[in-house]
N, C-alpha and C positions, 0 to 999 in steps of 0.2 A: 501554466506551467508546464513546460516541456519533460518530459520523462524517458528514460532511455530501456531499453528491451534486454533483461537476461534470460539465459537459459531456463526453461520450464514455464516460460511465460508469468515470470515475476519481474515486477518493475519498480524502479526507485526513483524517486525526485531528482531532476539534476541539482535542484535547490538543496539537497541534502549533501553535506561535506562528506570527505571519504572518512568513514568509520565512526563517525559520532550521530548517535541518538537516530538512527534511519529505522524506518519500517518499509517493508516491500509489499506490494500489491499484487494480487494475480486477478485479473477483470474475468468477468463471465455472467452466468446467471446468478452464481454465488462468489461475490467478492470475498477473498480469503488474505488475509492480513498476517504477516509476521515480522517478528523483531530479527533485523539482520544481524543482531550478536548472538543469537541463539537461534538459527534457523531448526534447529532439529527438536528445539523446544515446545512445538506445538505451534498452531495458528488460529486465529479468527475467522469464523465464516459467518458471513450475513447475506441476506437477499440484496442483489445490486441495488434494487430502490432505494434501501436504507443507506447503502454507501454513498449514493447522489444524494441523498437528503443531508447526510451527515457533511460532505465536500461544502454542499450548499451555506450551510451554519457555518462550518469553519471559514469560508471566505468570506460571509458576511460581516463576521466579528475584527 
């Protein structure tokens, strides 16, 4: 999966269609996740290891 970088280190997958059901992630020791349709609506934060495990699980499915 390729990603493009946006301001403030937030990234959106290039697989996301413009404006449809997208989430952004900011990678670091803590991974931050937010909805592109409501960026001011808060974010989910989790340890980077948990994010890595989540991705492995999703990719396997």
